[in-house]
N, CA, C and O atoms as a MOPAC input file, in Angstrom:
PM7 MOZYME 1SCF
protein

 N    -53.94300 1   118.02900 1   -44.32100 1
 C    -53.52500 1   117.17600 1   -45.44200 1
 C    -52.06000 1   116.78800 1   -45.25800 1
 O    -51.21400 1   117.65900 1   -45.05000 1
 N    -51.75100 1   115.50500 1   -45.33100 1
 C    -50.36700 1   115.07800 1   -45.12300 1
 C    -49.45400 1   115.55500 1   -46.24500 1
 O    -49.86800 1   115.70500 1   -47.39400 1
 N    -48.20900 1   115.78600 1   -45.87500 1
 C    -47.23600 1   116.20900 1   -46.87600 1
 C    -46.92600 1   115.03500 1   -47.80300 1
 O    -47.17000 1   113.87700 1   -47.46500 1
 N    -46.38500 1   115.35700 1   -48.98000 1
 C    -46.03700 1   114.29700 1   -49.92600 1
 C    -44.96000 1   113.39300 1   -49.34500 1
 O    -44.95900 1   112.18700 1   -49.59100 1
 N    -44.04100 1   113.97400 1   -48.57200 1
 C    -42.99200 1   113.15700 1   -47.95700 1
 C    -43.62400 1   112.14600 1   -47.00000 1
 O    -43.26200 1   110.96900 1   -47.00400 1
 N    -44.56500 1   112.60800 1   -46.18500 1
 C    -45.24600 1   111.71300 1   -45.25000 1
 C    -46.09000 1   110.68200 1   -45.99700 1
 O    -46.12300 1   109.51100 1   -45.61800 1
 N    -46.76700 1   111.11500 1   -47.05400 1
 C    -47.58200 1   110.20700 1   -47.86600 1
 C    -46.70200 1   109.11700 1   -48.47800 1
 O    -47.07700 1   107.94400 1   -48.48700 1
 N    -45.54700 1   109.50000 1   -48.98200 1
 C    -44.61300 1   108.52600 1   -49.56500 1
 C    -44.13300 1   107.54800 1   -48.49500 1
 O    -44.07800 1   106.34300 1   -48.74000 1
 N    -43.79000 1   108.04700 1   -47.33000 1
 C    -43.32600 1   107.16400 1   -46.25000 1
 C    -44.41100 1   106.16800 1   -45.86000 1
 O    -44.13000 1   104.98900 1   -45.64100 1
 N    -45.63600 1   106.63700 1   -45.77400 1
 C    -46.75700 1   105.75100 1   -45.44200 1
 C    -46.95300 1   104.69900 1   -46.53300 1
 O    -47.15800 1   103.52200 1   -46.23400 1
 N    -46.89100 1   105.11700 1   -47.78300 1
 C    -47.05900 1   104.18900 1   -48.90500 1
 C    -45.94700 1   103.14200 1   -48.90200 1
 O    -46.20400 1   101.96000 1   -49.13200 1
 N    -44.73100 1   103.56800 1   -48.64600 1
 C    -43.60300 1   102.63400 1   -48.62600 1
 C    -43.68700 1   101.68200 1   -47.43700 1
 O    -43.26800 1   100.52900 1   -47.54000 1
 N    -44.22100 1   102.14700 1   -46.31600 1
 C    -44.40600 1   101.28300 1   -45.15100 1
 C    -45.45100 1   100.21100 1   -45.43700 1
 O    -45.25200 1    99.04100 1   -45.10900 1
 N    -46.56100 1   100.60800 1   -46.04600 1
 C    -47.60600 1    99.65400 1   -46.41600 1
 C    -47.03200 1    98.63100 1   -47.40000 1
 O    -47.25500 1    97.42800 1   -47.25900 1
 N    -46.30100 1    99.11500 1   -48.38200 1
 C    -45.70900 1    98.23900 1   -49.38800 1
 C    -44.72200 1    97.26300 1   -48.75600 1
 O    -44.71600 1    96.07900 1   -49.09200 1
 N    -43.89300 1    97.75400 1   -47.84800 1
 C    -42.88600 1    96.89900 1   -47.21600 1
 C    -43.53700 1    95.73000 1   -46.47800 1
 O    -42.96600 1    94.64100 1   -46.42600 1
 N    -44.69800 1    95.93700 1   -45.92100 1
 C    -45.39400 1    94.87400 1   -45.18700 1
 C    -45.97700 1    93.80300 1   -46.10400 1
 O    -46.08900 1    92.64200 1   -45.71000 1
 N    -46.34600 1    94.18200 1   -47.31500 1
 C    -47.08800 1    93.26400 1   -48.17800 1
 C    -46.34000 1    92.80200 1   -49.43200 1
 O    -46.88100 1    92.00500 1   -50.19900 1
 N    -45.12600 1    93.27400 1   -49.66000 1
 C    -44.49800 1    93.03700 1   -50.96100 1
 C    -44.30900 1    91.56300 1   -51.30700 1
 O    -44.50200 1    91.18700 1   -52.46300 1
 N    -43.93900 1    90.71900 1   -50.34900 1
 C    -43.74100 1    89.29700 1   -50.68100 1
 C    -45.08000 1    88.58500 1   -50.86000 1
 O    -45.18300 1    87.64800 1   -51.65100 1
 N    -46.08600 1    89.01800 1   -50.14200 1
 C    -47.42200 1    88.45900 1   -50.32100 1
 C    -47.92100 1    88.76900 1   -51.73300 1
 O    -48.52500 1    87.91900 1   -52.38700 1
 N    -47.66400 1    89.98600 1   -52.19200 1
 C    -48.04200 1    90.37700 1   -53.55700 1
 C    -47.20400 1    89.60500 1   -54.57000 1
 O    -47.74700 1    89.07100 1   -55.53700 1
 N    -45.90100 1    89.53900 1   -54.36600 1
 C    -45.01400 1    88.85600 1   -55.31100 1
 C    -45.41100 1    87.38900 1   -55.49400 1
 O    -45.31800 1    86.85700 1   -56.60000 1
 N    -45.84800 1    86.74000 1   -54.42900 1
 C    -46.25800 1    85.33300 1   -54.53000 1
 C    -47.56300 1    85.16300 1   -55.29900 1
 O    -47.90100 1    84.04700 1   -55.69300 1
 N    -48.29100 1    86.23100 1   -55.51600 1
 C    -49.59700 1    86.14000 1   -56.16400 1
 C    -49.63500 1    86.74600 1   -57.56500 1
 O    -50.34300 1    86.24900 1   -58.44100 1
 N    -48.86400 1    87.83400 1   -57.77700 1
 C    -48.89500 1    88.50300 1   -59.08100 1
 C    -47.63700 1    89.33400 1   -59.28900 1
 O    -47.46200 1    90.39200 1   -58.68500 1
 N    -46.77500 1    88.83600 1   -60.15000 1
 C    -45.56500 1    89.60200 1   -60.46000 1
 C    -45.93500 1    90.89200 1   -61.19600 1
 O    -45.25200 1    91.90500 1   -61.04900 1
 N    -47.00000 1    90.86000 1   -61.97800 1
 C    -47.45100 1    92.05700 1   -62.69300 1
 C    -47.80700 1    93.17400 1   -61.71500 1
 O    -47.40200 1    94.31900 1   -61.91100 1
 N    -48.55300 1    92.85400 1   -60.67600 1
 C    -48.93400 1    93.87000 1   -59.69300 1
 C    -47.71900 1    94.29400 1   -58.87500 1
 O    -47.58300 1    95.47100 1   -58.53900 1
 N    -46.84900 1    93.36500 1   -58.55600 1
 C    -45.62100 1    93.67700 1   -57.83000 1
 C    -44.81300 1    94.73700 1   -58.58600 1
 O    -44.36000 1    95.72000 1   -57.99900 1
 N    -44.64100 1    94.52800 1   -59.87500 1
 C    -43.90200 1    95.48100 1   -60.70700 1
 C    -44.66200 1    96.81300 1   -60.80400 1
 O    -44.04800 1    97.88100 1   -60.79700 1
 N    -45.98200 1    96.74800 1   -60.89400 1
 C    -46.78900 1    97.97100 1   -60.98300 1
 C    -46.60800 1    98.83400 1   -59.73800 1
 O    -46.48800 1   100.05400 1   -59.84800 1
 N    -46.58700 1    98.22300 1   -58.56300 1
 C    -46.39800 1    98.98800 1   -57.32400 1
 C    -44.99100 1    99.57400 1   -57.28500 1
 O    -44.81600 1   100.75100 1   -56.96900 1
 N    -44.00500 1    98.77200 1   -57.60000 1
 C    -42.62700 1    99.28100 1   -57.58100 1
 C    -42.45700 1   100.44600 1   -58.55000 1
 O    -41.79300 1   101.43300 1   -58.23100 1
 N    -43.05400 1   100.33100 1   -59.72400 1
 C    -42.97700 1   101.40600 1   -60.72200 1
 C    -43.69600 1   102.65100 1   -60.20500 1
 O    -43.18100 1   103.76200 1   -60.32400 1
 N    -44.86800 1   102.46800 1   -59.64100 1
 C    -45.65200 1   103.58600 1   -59.11000 1
 C    -44.87600 1   104.32500 1   -58.01400 1
 O    -44.90200 1   105.55400 1   -57.96000 1
 N    -44.20000 1   103.59600 1   -57.15700 1
 C    -43.46400 1   104.22100 1   -56.05100 1
 C    -42.25400 1   105.03100 1   -56.52100 1
 O    -41.65500 1   105.75900 1   -55.73100 1
 N    -41.89700 1   104.91200 1   -57.77600 1
 C    -40.80700 1   105.72200 1   -58.33800 1
 C    -41.30100 1   107.07200 1   -58.84000 1
 O    -40.49800 1   107.94700 1   -59.16500 1
 N    -42.61300 1   107.24500 1   -58.90400 1
 C    -43.17900 1   108.51700 1   -59.37800 1
 C    -42.94500 1   109.62100 1   -58.35100 1
 O    -42.69200 1   109.35400 1   -57.17700 1
 N    -43.03400 1   110.86400 1   -58.81800 1
 C    -42.80000 1   112.00800 1   -57.93600 1
 C    -43.86000 1   112.14300 1   -56.85200 1
 O    -43.55200 1   112.50400 1   -55.71700 1
 N    -45.10100 1   111.85600 1   -57.20200 1
 C    -46.21100 1   111.97200 1   -56.26800 1
 C    -46.89000 1   110.61900 1   -56.14800 1
 O    -47.28300 1   110.02500 1   -57.15200 1
 N    -47.03000 1   110.13100 1   -54.92100 1
 C    -47.69300 1   108.85700 1   -54.68300 1
 C    -48.76400 1   109.01800 1   -53.61600 1
 O    -48.72000 1   109.93700 1   -52.79800 1
 N    -49.72900 1   108.10100 1   -53.64200 1
 C    -50.78500 1   108.09700 1   -52.63800 1
 C    -50.88700 1   106.70100 1   -52.02500 1
 O    -50.81500 1   105.69000 1   -52.72500 1
 N    -51.05400 1   106.67100 1   -50.71900 1
 C    -51.19100 1   105.40600 1   -50.01200 1
 C    -52.37200 1   104.61600 1   -50.56600 1
 O    -52.29300 1   103.39700 1   -50.72000 1
 N    -53.46600 1   105.31500 1   -50.86500 1
 C    -54.67600 1   104.64100 1   -51.34600 1
 C    -54.42200 1   103.86500 1   -52.64300 1
 O    -54.97400 1   102.78300 1   -52.84000 1
 N    -53.59500 1   104.41500 1   -53.51600 1
 C    -53.28700 1   103.73900 1   -54.77900 1
 C    -52.47700 1   102.48000 1   -54.52600 1
 O    -52.74100 1   101.43200 1   -55.11400 1
 N    -51.49200 1   102.58900 1   -53.64900 1
 C    -50.67000 1   101.42600 1   -53.31200 1
 C    -51.54200 1   100.35900 1   -52.65200 1
 O    -51.44500 1    99.17800 1   -52.98500 1
 N    -52.39100 1   100.77900 1   -51.71600 1
 C    -53.25100 1    99.82500 1   -51.01800 1
 C    -54.23000 1    99.15200 1   -51.98000 1
 O    -54.51000 1    97.96100 1   -51.84400 1
 N    -54.74500 1    99.89700 1   -52.94000 1
 C    -55.67900 1    99.31500 1   -53.91600 1
 C    -54.99300 1    98.24300 1   -54.74900 1
 O    -55.58800 1    97.20100 1   -55.02600 1
 N    -53.75600 1    98.48000 1   -55.15100 1
 C    -53.00700 1    97.47100 1   -55.91400 1
 C    -52.72500 1    96.23700 1   -55.05300 1
 O    -52.84400 1    95.10300 1   -55.51700 1
 N    -52.35400 1    96.47200 1   -53.80500 1
 C    -52.10800 1    95.35700 1   -52.88300 1
 C    -53.38600 1    94.53600 1   -52.70500 1
 O    -53.35700 1    93.30700 1   -52.76900 1
 N    -54.50100 1    95.22400 1   -52.48300 1
 C    -55.78000 1    94.54100 1   -52.29300 1
 C    -56.15000 1    93.70900 1   -53.52600 1
 O    -56.69600 1    92.61100 1   -53.41300 1
 N    -55.84200 1    94.25500 1   -54.69500 1
 C    -56.11400 1    93.52400 1   -55.94200 1
 C    -55.33200 1    92.20800 1   -55.97800 1
 O    -55.84700 1    91.18000 1   -56.41900 1
 N    -54.09600 1    92.25400 1   -55.51200 1
 C    -53.25700 1    91.04900 1   -55.52100 1
 C    -53.68300 1    90.05700 1   -54.44500 1
 O    -53.66800 1    88.84900 1   -54.68000 1
 N    -54.06000 1    90.54700 1   -53.27800 1
 C    -54.30800 1    89.65800 1   -52.14900 1
 C    -55.54900 1    88.78300 1   -52.31000 1
 O    -55.72200 1    87.81900 1   -51.56300 1
 N    -56.39600 1    89.09800 1   -53.25400 1
 C    -57.55500 1    88.22400 1   -53.50000 1
 C    -57.19700 1    87.08300 1   -54.45600 1
 O    -57.97900 1    86.15000 1   -54.63700 1
 N    -56.02800 1    87.16200 1   -55.05600 1
 C    -55.58200 1    86.12400 1   -55.97600 1
 C    -54.97000 1    84.95800 1   -55.21000 1
 O    -54.38200 1    85.16100 1   -54.14800 1
 N    -55.10000 1    83.74100 1   -55.73300 1
 C    -54.45100 1    82.59900 1   -55.07800 1
 C    -52.94800 1    82.60600 1   -55.36300 1
 O    -52.47700 1    83.25200 1   -56.29900 1
 N    -52.22300 1    81.88200 1   -54.54500 1
 C    -50.79600 1    81.67700 1   -54.81300 1
 C    -50.70600 1    80.44500 1   -55.70600 1
 O    -50.91300 1    79.32000 1   -55.25300 1
 N    -50.39800 1    80.66700 1   -56.96000 1
 C    -50.30800 1    79.57700 1   -57.92200 1
 C    -48.84300 1    79.15600 1   -58.08700 1
 O    -47.93800 1    79.93000 1   -57.77500 1
 N    -48.61100 1    77.93900 1   -58.57400 1
 C    -47.21800 1    77.51300 1   -58.78100 1
 C    -46.42600 1    78.47800 1   -59.66600 1
 O    -45.26200 1    78.76000 1   -59.38000 1
 N    -47.03400 1    78.97900 1   -60.71900 1
 C    -46.32500 1    79.86600 1   -61.62700 1
 C    -45.91200 1    81.17900 1   -60.98300 1
 O    -44.77700 1    81.62300 1   -61.15700 1
 N    -46.80800 1    81.79600 1   -60.25200 1
 C    -46.50900 1    83.07400 1   -59.59700 1
 C    -45.78000 1    82.86600 1   -58.27200 1
 O    -44.89000 1    83.63700 1   -57.91400 1
 N    -46.16400 1    81.82500 1   -57.55900 1
 C    -45.65600 1    81.63100 1   -56.20900 1
 C    -44.19900 1    81.24700 1   -56.10900 1
 O    -43.51000 1    81.65900 1   -55.17500 1
 N    -43.71700 1    80.46300 1   -57.06000 1
 C    -42.33600 1    79.97500 1   -56.98600 1
 C    -41.33300 1    81.12500 1   -56.82400 1
 O    -40.44300 1    81.06200 1   -55.97700 1
 N    -41.48200 1    82.16300 1   -57.63300 1
 C    -40.55500 1    83.28700 1   -57.57700 1
 C    -40.57400 1    83.95200 1   -56.19800 1
 O    -39.51900 1    84.20700 1   -55.61800 1
 N    -41.75300 1    84.22700 1   -55.68000 1
 C    -41.85800 1    84.86800 1   -54.37400 1
 C    -41.32100 1    84.00100 1   -53.25700 1
 O    -40.64100 1    84.49400 1   -52.35800 1
 N    -41.61700 1    82.72000 1   -53.30300 1
 C    -41.12700 1    81.80400 1   -52.27900 1
 C    -39.60800 1    81.69200 1   -52.31800 1
 O    -38.96300 1    81.56500 1   -51.27800 1
 N    -39.04200 1    81.74000 1   -53.51400 1
 C    -37.57700 1    81.73100 1   -53.63100 1
 C    -36.96400 1    83.01600 1   -53.07000 1
 O    -35.88600 1    82.98800 1   -52.47700 1
 N    -37.65200 1    84.13200 1   -53.25900 1
 C    -37.16600 1    85.38400 1   -52.66600 1
 C    -37.15500 1    85.27200 1   -51.13600 1
 O    -36.19200 1    85.68600 1   -50.49100 1
 N    -38.20400 1    84.72300 1   -50.56800 1
 C    -38.24400 1    84.53400 1   -49.12000 1
 C    -37.15500 1    83.57100 1   -48.66300 1
 O    -36.49300 1    83.80600 1   -47.65200 1
 N    -36.97400 1    82.48800 1   -49.41000 1
 C    -35.93700 1    81.51500 1   -49.09500 1
 C    -34.56000 1    82.17900 1   -49.04800 1
 O    -33.69900 1    81.78300 1   -48.26300 1
 N    -34.36500 1    83.17300 1   -49.88100 1
 C    -33.08300 1    83.85900 1   -49.93800 1
 C    -32.60600 1    84.39900 1   -48.59300 1
 O    -31.40400 1    84.54000 1   -48.37000 1
 N    -33.53300 1    84.69700 1   -47.70800 1
 C    -33.16000 1    85.18400 1   -46.37800 1
 C    -32.59100 1    84.07400 1   -45.49400 1
 O    -31.94100 1    84.35900 1   -44.48900 1
 N    -32.82800 1    82.82400 1   -45.85500 1
 C    -32.41200 1    81.70000 1   -45.02000 1
 C    -31.33600 1    80.82500 1   -45.65100 1
 O    -30.70700 1    80.03000 1   -44.95300 1
 N    -31.11400 1    80.95300 1   -46.94300 1
 C    -30.28900 1    79.98900 1   -47.66600 1
 C    -28.88000 1    79.84300 1   -47.10500 1
 O    -28.30400 1    78.75700 1   -47.17500 1
 N    -28.31700 1    80.90300 1   -46.55400 1
 C    -26.95800 1    80.81300 1   -46.02700 1
 C    -26.91500 1    80.31300 1   -44.58400 1
 O    -25.84500 1    79.98800 1   -44.06900 1
 N    -28.07700 1    80.25300 1   -43.93500 1
 C    -28.12400 1    79.83100 1   -42.53700 1
 C    -28.75000 1    78.44700 1   -42.37300 1
 O    -28.51300 1    77.77400 1   -41.36900 1
 N    -29.53300 1    78.02700 1   -43.33500 1
 C    -30.24600 1    76.74600 1   -43.23600 1
 C    -29.28400 1    75.57300 1   -43.30700 1
 O    -28.22900 1    75.64400 1   -43.93700 1
 N    -29.67100 1    74.50700 1   -42.65400 1
 C    -28.88000 1    73.27300 1   -42.69700 1
 C    -29.08700 1    72.59400 1   -44.05100 1
 O    -29.99400 1    72.94400 1   -44.80600 1
 N    -28.24800 1    71.63900 1   -44.33500 1
 C    -28.40300 1    70.86500 1   -45.56400 1
 C    -29.76600 1    70.17700 1   -45.59600 1
 O    -30.41100 1    70.13400 1   -46.64300 1
 N    -30.20300 1    69.64700 1   -44.47700 1
 C    -31.50900 1    68.97800 1   -44.40000 1
 C    -32.64600 1    69.97400 1   -44.65300 1
 O    -33.62400 1    69.63600 1   -45.31900 1
 N    -32.52600 1    71.19200 1   -44.12900 1
 C    -33.55200 1    72.21000 1   -44.34800 1
 C    -33.59600 1    72.62400 1   -45.81700 1
 O    -34.67500 1    72.82400 1   -46.37500 1
 N    -32.44100 1    72.74900 1   -46.43300 1
 C    -32.39200 1    73.09500 1   -47.86500 1
 C    -33.07700 1    72.01100 1   -48.68600 1
 O    -33.87200 1    72.30500 1   -49.57900 1
 N    -32.76500 1    70.76500 1   -48.37700 1
 C    -33.36700 1    69.64200 1   -49.09400 1
 C    -34.88300 1    69.65900 1   -48.90200 1
 O    -35.63800 1    69.51800 1   -49.86300 1
 N    -35.31400 1    69.83000 1   -47.67400 1
 C    -36.74700 1    69.86100 1   -47.36700 1
 C    -37.45800 1    70.98300 1   -48.13400 1
 O    -38.50500 1    70.76200 1   -48.74300 1
 N    -36.88500 1    72.17000 1   -48.09800 1
 C    -37.51300 1    73.30200 1   -48.78000 1
 C    -37.63800 1    73.04300 1   -50.27300 1
 O    -38.71100 1    73.23200 1   -50.84700 1
 N    -36.55800 1    72.61500 1   -50.90400 1
 C    -36.58900 1    72.44800 1   -52.36100 1
 C    -37.44600 1    71.26000 1   -52.79700 1
 O    -38.04600 1    71.29600 1   -53.87200 1
 N    -37.51100 1    70.22600 1   -51.99200 1
 C    -38.43400 1    69.11800 1   -52.30900 1
 C    -39.88100 1    69.60700 1   -52.27500 1
 O    -40.68100 1    69.28500 1   -53.15300 1
 N    -40.20100 1    70.39300 1   -51.24000 1
 C    -41.56000 1    70.92500 1   -51.11300 1
 C    -41.85400 1    71.94600 1   -52.20900 1
 O    -42.96900 1    71.99700 1   -52.72800 1
 N    -40.86800 1    72.75100 1   -52.55900 1
 C    -41.04700 1    73.74200 1   -53.61800 1
 C    -41.27300 1    73.04700 1   -54.96000 1
 O    -42.13700 1    73.45400 1   -55.73700 1
 N    -40.49900 1    72.00500 1   -55.22600 1
 C    -40.67900 1    71.26000 1   -56.47200 1
 C    -42.06100 1    70.60500 1   -56.52800 1
 O    -42.70400 1    70.59400 1   -57.57800 1
 N    -42.51200 1    70.06400 1   -55.40300 1
 C    -43.84700 1    69.46500 1   -55.35600 1
 C    -44.90900 1    70.52700 1   -55.62300 1
 O    -45.85000 1    70.28700 1   -56.37900 1
 N    -44.76700 1    71.69000 1   -55.01300 1
 C    -45.71600 1    72.78600 1   -55.22100 1
 C    -45.71700 1    73.22800 1   -56.68200 1
 O    -46.77400 1    73.41400 1   -57.28400 1
 N    -44.53000 1    73.39200 1   -57.23800 1
 C    -44.40100 1    73.85000 1   -58.61900 1
 C    -45.02000 1    72.85600 1   -59.60000 1
 O    -45.56300 1    73.25200 1   -60.63200 1
 N    -44.93800 1    71.56300 1   -59.27600 1
 C    -45.50600 1    70.55200 1   -60.16200 1
 C    -46.99900 1    70.33300 1   -59.90400 1
 O    -47.61900 1    69.47600 1   -60.53400 1
 N    -47.57100 1    71.10000 1   -58.98400 1
 C    -48.99500 1    71.00400 1   -58.71100 1
 C    -49.36700 1    69.98900 1   -57.66200 1
 O    -50.55100 1    69.74700 1   -57.43000 1
 N    -48.37500 1    69.38500 1   -57.01800 1
 C    -48.64700 1    68.35400 1   -56.01600 1
 C    -48.60700 1    68.88800 1   -54.59800 1
 O    -49.09400 1    68.23200 1   -53.67700 1
 N    -48.03600 1    70.06600 1   -54.40600 1
 C    -47.88600 1    70.61900 1   -53.06200 1
 C    -48.81600 1    71.78700 1   -52.82700 1
 O    -49.64600 1    72.13200 1   -53.66800 1
 N    -48.65500 1    72.38300 1   -51.66800 1
 C    -49.51700 1    73.46300 1   -51.23000 1
 C    -48.65700 1    74.64400 1   -50.76200 1
 O    -47.71400 1    74.46400 1   -49.99200 1
 N    -48.98400 1    75.83300 1   -51.22400 1
 C    -48.22300 1    77.02400 1   -50.84500 1
 C    -48.28400 1    77.27700 1   -49.34400 1
 O    -47.30600 1    77.74300 1   -48.76000 1
 N    -49.41300 1    76.98000 1   -48.71100 1
 C    -49.53700 1    77.25900 1   -47.28000 1
 C    -48.55100 1    76.42100 1   -46.46200 1
 O    -48.06000 1    76.86600 1   -45.42400 1
 N    -48.26700 1    75.21500 1   -46.93200 1
 C    -47.29400 1    74.36500 1   -46.23600 1
 C    -45.88900 1    74.96000 1   -46.37200 1
 O    -45.11900 1    74.97500 1   -45.41200 1
 N    -45.56800 1    75.44100 1   -47.55100 1
 C    -44.26100 1    76.08100 1   -47.76700 1
 C    -44.12800 1    77.35400 1   -46.94500 1
 O    -43.07100 1    77.61700 1   -46.37400 1
 N    -45.18100 1    78.13500 1   -46.88300 1
 C    -45.14200 1    79.37800 1   -46.09800 1
 C    -44.97300 1    79.04900 1   -44.61800 1
 O    -44.22900 1    79.73400 1   -43.91500 1
 N    -45.65300 1    78.01200 1   -44.13900 1
 C    -45.48700 1    77.59100 1   -42.74800 1
 C    -44.05500 1    77.12400 1   -42.49000 1
 O    -43.49000 1    77.40500 1   -41.43300 1
 N    -43.47300 1    76.42000 1   -43.44500 1
 C    -42.08500 1    75.97800 1   -43.31000 1
 C    -41.15100 1    77.18600 1   -43.22700 1
 O    -40.25400 1    77.22500 1   -42.38500 1
 N    -41.36500 1    78.16400 1   -44.09700 1
 C    -40.55000 1    79.38400 1   -44.06200 1
 C    -40.75400 1    80.14100 1   -42.75200 1
 O    -39.81800 1    80.75900 1   -42.24400 1
 N    -41.95700 1    80.10100 1   -42.20600 1
 C    -42.21200 1    80.73900 1   -40.91200 1
 C    -41.41500 1    80.03900 1   -39.81600 1
 O    -40.88900 1    80.68800 1   -38.91200 1
 N    -41.32800 1    78.71200 1   -39.90000 1
 C    -40.48800 1    77.97400 1   -38.94200 1
 C    -39.03300 1    78.42100 1   -39.04700 1
 O    -38.37000 1    78.64100 1   -38.03300 1
 N    -38.54400 1    78.55500 1   -40.26900 1
 C    -37.17000 1    79.02400 1   -40.45600 1
 C    -37.00600 1    80.42400 1   -39.88100 1
 O    -35.96800 1    80.74600 1   -39.30400 1
 N    -38.03200 1    81.25200 1   -40.03900 1
 C    -37.98800 1    82.61600 1   -39.51000 1
 C    -37.89900 1    82.60800 1   -37.98400 1
 O    -37.22900 1    83.45300 1   -37.39100 1
 N    -38.57600 1    81.65200 1   -37.35700 1
 C    -38.48800 1    81.53900 1   -35.90000 1
 C    -37.10000 1    81.07600 1   -35.47700 1
 O    -36.59800 1    81.49200 1   -34.43300 1
 N    -36.48200 1    80.22300 1   -36.27800 1
 C    -35.13200 1    79.72900 1   -35.96700 1
 C    -34.05400 1    80.74800 1   -36.31100 1
 O    -33.04900 1    80.87300 1   -35.61000 1
 N    -34.27800 1    81.46600 1   -37.39300 1
 C    -33.30100 1    82.44100 1   -37.89300 1
 C    -34.00400 1    83.79800 1   -38.02200 1
 O    -34.34500 1    84.21700 1   -39.12800 1
 N    -34.22000 1    84.48000 1   -36.89800 1
 C    -35.03600 1    85.70700 1   -36.91300 1
 C    -34.50100 1    86.78900 1   -37.85400 1
 O    -33.29500 1    86.97700 1   -38.01300 1
 N    -35.44600 1    87.48000 1   -38.45800 1
 C    -35.14800 1    88.61900 1   -39.31900 1
 C    -36.26600 1    89.63000 1   -39.10700 1
 O    -37.42200 1    89.36300 1   -39.43400 1
 N    -35.92500 1    90.77300 1   -38.56700 1
 C    -36.92800 1    91.77500 1   -38.20100 1
 C    -37.78800 1    92.19300 1   -39.39300 1
 O    -39.00200 1    92.34300 1   -39.25500 1
 N    -37.18200 1    92.37900 1   -40.54200 1
 C    -37.93800 1    92.79000 1   -41.72900 1
 C    -38.94800 1    91.71600 1   -42.13700 1
 O    -40.11200 1    92.01900 1   -42.40000 1
 N    -38.50000 1    90.46800 1   -42.18700 1
 C    -39.40000 1    89.38700 1   -42.58000 1
 C    -40.51700 1    89.15800 1   -41.56600 1
 O    -41.62600 1    88.77500 1   -41.93900 1
 N    -40.23100 1    89.38900 1   -40.30100 1
 C    -41.24600 1    89.19500 1   -39.26900 1
 C    -42.45200 1    90.11500 1   -39.47300 1
 O    -43.53900 1    89.83800 1   -38.96600 1
 N    -42.26100 1    91.18900 1   -40.20200 1
 C    -43.34000 1    92.13700 1   -40.46400 1
 C    -44.12300 1    91.80000 1   -41.73000 1
 O    -45.09600 1    92.48500 1   -42.04700 1
 N    -43.72500 1    90.77600 1   -42.44800 1
 C    -44.36800 1    90.44500 1   -43.72500 1
 C    -45.74500 1    89.80900 1   -43.50900 1
 O    -45.89400 1    88.87100 1   -42.72600 1
 N    -46.72200 1    90.32700 1   -44.20300 1
 C    -48.09500 1    89.84700 1   -44.05900 1
 C    -48.27100 1    88.41300 1   -44.54300 1
 O    -49.23000 1    87.74600 1   -44.15500 1
 N    -47.37600 1    87.93600 1   -45.37000 1
 C    -47.52600 1    86.56500 1   -45.87600 1
 C    -47.46600 1    85.54200 1   -44.74500 1
 O    -47.99300 1    84.43800 1   -44.88600 1
 N    -46.84100 1    85.88800 1   -43.64000 1
 C    -46.72700 1    84.97000 1   -42.50800 1
 C    -47.86300 1    85.11400 1   -41.49800 1
 O    -47.92000 1    84.35800 1   -40.52800 1
 N    -48.75700 1    86.05900 1   -41.70400 1
 C    -49.81800 1    86.32400 1   -40.72400 1
 C    -50.69900 1    85.10800 1   -40.45500 1
 O    -51.06400 1    84.85300 1   -39.30700 1
 N    -51.03700 1    84.37200 1   -41.47900 1
 C    -51.95300 1    83.23300 1   -41.34500 1
 C    -51.24300 1    81.89000 1   -41.27900 1
 O    -51.88400 1    80.85400 1   -41.10300 1
 N    -49.93400 1    81.90300 1   -41.41700 1
 C    -49.19100 1    80.63200 1   -41.46800 1
 C    -49.08300 1    80.01000 1   -40.07900 1
 O    -48.65000 1    80.64900 1   -39.12000 1
 N    -49.48000 1    78.77400 1   -40.00400 1
 C    -49.33800 1    78.00000 1   -38.77600 1
 C    -47.95700 1    77.35100 1   -38.78000 1
 O    -47.50800 1    76.82200 1   -39.79700 1
 N    -47.31200 1    77.39900 1   -37.66000 1
 C    -46.00600 1    76.77100 1   -37.53800 1
 C    -46.13800 1    75.27000 1   -37.71700 1
 O    -47.11900 1    74.66800 1   -37.28200 1
 N    -45.14800 1    74.66900 1   -38.35800 1
 C    -45.18200 1    73.21300 1   -38.57600 1
 C    -44.54200 1    72.45700 1   -37.43000 1
 O    -44.60100 1    71.22800 1   -37.38800 1
 N    -43.92800 1    73.17700 1   -36.49400 1
 C    -43.27500 1    72.49600 1   -35.36000 1
 C    -44.17900 1    72.43000 1   -34.17600 1
 O    -43.79600 1    71.89300 1   -33.13600 1

């Protein structure tokens, strides 16, 4: 049986991989996982079940905007003026129901390729994103 320290490390590793994917789909579940991970005893299975619950949800404009802005935060100081304009135009279109989250995620993946970040490269939200370049 794994120790609680090892169980916590495993749970936090699973969470670190999926947190932005969850945030883009359900802020309620995102907060639930963060709150759960503050408890004295945690189980990977509980964290994974919450993640799985979120991952079946679509990325809607209401939930997605916040998560996409969090991802953008990793690039905002490095992106060109044209990239900033492009991102926010696409984000506004998505928020108004005219755009598509997958296009924004692909755009952010392009930025990730241009401005590498080891932590973001591990995020599951980019697993299915096709590069736009």
